[in-house]
C-alpha positions as CSV (number, residue, x, y, z in Angstrom):
1,M,157.5,86.9,169.8
2,T,158.7,90.2,168.8
3,K,160.2,88.5,165.5
4,I,156.9,86.9,164.7
5,I,154.9,90.2,164.9
6,F,157.8,91.7,162.9
7,L,157.5,88.9,160.3
8,F,153.5,89.3,160.3
9,F,153.7,93.0,159.6
10,F,156.3,92.3,156.8
11,F,154.4,89.9,155.0
12,L,151.1,92.1,155.1
13,F,153.1,95.2,154.2
14,A,154.3,93.1,151.1
15,T,151.0,91.6,150.2
16,V,149.4,95.1,150.2
17,F,152.0,96.8,148.1
18,A,151.8,94.2,145.7
19,I,148.2,94.7,145.3
20,F,148.2,98.3,144.8
21,R,151.6,99.0,143.1
22,P,150.9,100.3,139.3
23,S,151.1,97.4,136.7
24,D,154.2,98.2,134.3
25,S,152.6,96.3,131.7
26,D,149.5,98.7,132.0
27,G,152.1,101.8,132.1
28,S,153.6,100.5,128.6
29,C,150.2,100.0,127.1
30,E,149.1,103.4,128.1
31,D,152.4,104.9,126.7
32,E,151.7,102.8,123.5
33,S,148.4,104.1,123.5
34,R,149.4,107.7,123.6
35,H,152.5,106.7,121.1
36,H,150.0,105.3,118.6
37,G,147.3,108.0,118.9
38,G,150.1,110.7,118.3
39,H,151.3,108.6,115.4
40,G,147.5,108.2,114.1
41,H,147.0,112.0,114.3
42,K,149.8,112.7,112.5
43,H,148.9,110.4,109.5
44,H,145.5,111.6,109.3
45,H,147.1,115.1,109.0
46,R,149.2,113.8,106.2
47,D,146.4,112.4,104.3
48,D,144.5,115.8,104.7
49,S,147.3,117.5,103.2
50,S,147.5,115.3,100.1
51,D,144.0,115.5,99.9
52,E,144.1,119.6,99.8
53,G,147.2,119.2,97.2
54,G,145.6,116.8,94.9
55,Y,142.9,116.7,92.5
56,G,140.1,116.9,94.9
57,G,141.3,119.8,97.1
58,G,142.2,122.0,94.0
59,G,146.0,121.4,94.3
60,Y,146.0,120.2,90.7
61,Q,146.9,122.6,88.2
62,D,146.4,122.3,84.4
63,P,149.2,122.6,82.2
64,E,150.3,125.9,81.0
65,P,149.0,126.7,77.4
66,R,151.3,125.9,74.6
67,C,151.4,127.0,71.0
68,P,151.6,124.6,68.0
69,S,154.7,123.5,66.4
70,G,155.8,126.3,63.9
71,W,153.7,129.0,65.5
72,L,155.4,131.9,67.1
73,K,154.5,132.4,70.8
74,F,153.8,136.1,72.4
75,N,153.0,136.7,75.6
76,R,150.4,139.3,75.5
77,P,148.7,141.0,78.5
78,T,145.5,138.9,77.4
79,G,147.3,135.6,77.7
80,L,149.5,133.5,75.4
81,W,149.1,134.4,71.8
82,C,150.1,131.7,69.0
83,V,150.8,133.5,65.6
84,K,151.9,132.0,62.1
85,V,152.3,133.5,58.7
86,F,150.8,131.8,55.6
87,S,151.5,132.7,51.7
88,G,148.5,133.2,49.5
89,V,146.9,135.9,47.3
90,L,143.9,136.3,49.0
91,T,141.1,139.2,49.5
92,Q,141.0,139.9,53.1
93,P,137.6,137.9,53.8
94,D,139.3,135.1,52.0
95,A,142.3,135.3,54.5
96,E,140.3,135.2,57.6
97,T,138.4,132.3,56.2
98,A,141.7,130.6,55.6
99,C,142.6,131.4,59.1
100,Q,139.5,130.0,60.7
101,A,140.3,126.7,59.1
102,Q,143.3,126.8,61.5
103,G,141.2,127.4,64.4
104,A,142.4,131.0,64.3
105,T,141.7,134.3,63.3
106,L,143.5,137.1,61.2
107,S,145.9,138.5,63.7
108,G,146.7,141.9,65.0
109,V,150.2,143.0,66.3
110,Q,150.5,144.1,69.9
111,D,153.8,146.0,69.4
112,E,156.9,146.4,67.3
113,N,158.5,143.1,68.6
114,E,155.5,140.9,67.0
115,I,155.8,143.0,63.8
116,T,159.6,142.1,63.4
117,Q,158.9,138.5,64.4
118,I,156.1,138.3,62.2
119,T,158.0,139.7,58.9
120,A,161.1,137.5,59.8
121,Q,159.0,134.6,59.7
122,A,157.2,135.7,56.4
123,L,160.2,136.5,53.8
124,P,161.6,133.1,53.6
125,L,157.9,132.0,52.6
126,L,158.4,133.7,49.2
127,P,162.1,133.7,48.6
128,S,161.8,135.1,45.1
129,Q,160.2,138.2,46.4
130,S,162.2,141.1,48.2
131,S,158.9,142.7,49.6
132,F,155.3,141.9,49.8
133,S,152.4,143.0,52.2
134,I,150.5,140.7,54.5
135,W,147.0,140.8,55.9
136,I,146.6,141.6,59.5
137,G,143.5,141.6,62.0
138,A,142.6,145.4,61.8
139,T,139.8,147.1,60.1
140,R,138.7,151.1,59.9
141,T,136.4,152.1,62.7
142,T,133.2,153.0,60.9
143,A,132.4,155.6,63.3
144,C,135.5,157.5,63.5
145,S,137.0,156.8,59.7
146,P,138.6,160.4,59.5
147,C,140.1,160.1,62.9
148,T,143.9,160.1,63.4
149,P,146.3,157.1,62.7
150,L,146.1,155.8,66.1
151,T,142.1,155.8,66.6
152,S,140.7,155.1,63.0
153,F,141.6,151.6,63.2
154,Q,140.3,148.7,65.7
155,W,142.2,145.1,66.2
156,T,139.7,142.3,65.4
157,D,141.3,139.3,66.7
158,G,140.1,139.9,70.4
159,S,143.4,139.7,71.9
160,T,145.5,142.6,70.7
161,T,145.3,145.7,73.1
162,G,146.5,149.1,72.6
163,T,147.7,151.4,69.8
164,S,151.6,150.4,70.3
165,G,151.1,148.2,67.3
166,F,149.9,150.9,65.0
167,L,153.2,151.6,63.6
168,W,152.0,153.4,60.1
169,N,154.2,154.0,56.9
170,L,154.6,157.7,56.3
171,L,151.6,159.8,55.7
172,Q,149.6,156.5,56.3
173,P,146.7,155.8,56.9
174,D,145.4,158.0,54.1
175,N,142.0,156.2,53.0
176,N,143.0,156.9,49.1
177,F,141.2,155.6,46.2
178,G,137.7,157.1,47.0
179,G,137.9,156.2,50.9
180,T,137.7,152.6,50.0
181,Q,140.8,151.3,52.3
182,S,139.1,149.9,55.1
183,C,141.8,146.7,55.8
184,V,145.3,147.0,57.1
185,V,148.5,145.2,55.5
186,L,152.1,145.0,56.8
187,L,155.3,145.2,54.5
188,A,157.6,142.5,54.9
189,S,160.9,143.9,52.9
190,T,164.4,143.5,53.0
191,S,165.0,146.9,52.1
192,L,163.4,150.6,51.4
193,V,160.9,150.1,48.8
194,I,160.7,153.2,46.5
195,R,157.7,153.9,44.1
196,D,157.1,156.9,42.2
197,Q,157.5,159.5,44.9
198,W,156.5,157.2,47.8
199,T,159.0,155.6,50.1
200,W,157.6,152.6,52.0
201,N,159.6,151.3,55.0
202,A,159.7,147.7,56.2
203,N,157.8,146.7,59.3
204,R,155.0,149.5,58.8
205,L,151.5,149.3,58.4
206,D,149.4,150.7,55.3
207,D,145.5,151.1,54.9
208,E,144.6,149.0,52.0
209,S,141.3,148.0,50.1
210,C,139.9,144.6,51.6
211,V,140.0,143.1,48.3
212,G,144.0,143.8,48.1
213,E,143.9,145.2,44.4
214,R,146.5,148.1,45.2
215,G,150.3,147.9,46.0
216,G,151.7,146.7,42.7
217,A,154.5,144.0,42.6
218,L,156.4,145.5,45.6
219,R,153.9,145.8,47.8
220,G,151.1,143.5,46.9
221,V,149.4,141.2,49.2
222,K,150.6,137.8,49.0
223,A,150.3,136.5,52.6
224,Y,148.2,136.9,55.6
225,V,149.2,136.0,59.5
226,C,146.7,133.7,61.5
227,G,146.6,134.3,65.3
228,K,144.8,131.9,68.3
229,R,145.0,131.4,72.0
230,G,147.5,129.1,73.5
231,E,146.1,125.7,74.5
């Protein structure tokens, strides 16, 4: 009798345990669900990052500006500036028109480094000439025509800043010849240019009539320098 009662309770306990014991498969599904849920969240995060770093999220960056082939490249405070010297006996207004045909304008000179590179590019254009002048982008300031060498002219290209590029030849600008010298030229030369009592240094500026009638054979205006922003 005791054995029968024992077996009865044993089978009863086993039946109850089987009914209420958590299912292994349920646990696996829950774990798998948690696993996939976490994975899905990470995947979503990567998508968001991709969007933020792509075209839609502003992460795309335009290529850096560049200069056309054959143009000097100067990194100015106002941004990339591209410069090229062209040969030609033109008035200053005609030189400006020629630059505009290149999508450019007559260029100013930011500093002595630019001056040196510009004249180095210019001299090989006229190998038979030991020296000549180059139109640059600066004009006399009407309101301040009698001012100092650093304030009597202004840059016209919309890029050149400051006064570091106004490196004048000795006793210049003088607004000679009846006060008609309202434009500026840069002397490119392989040596000093001496004429009468005047000594002209290479890589220095002079004020000039905008029609370029002065200067003679050694300082005649035979080139112009154009400049434009990098693209």
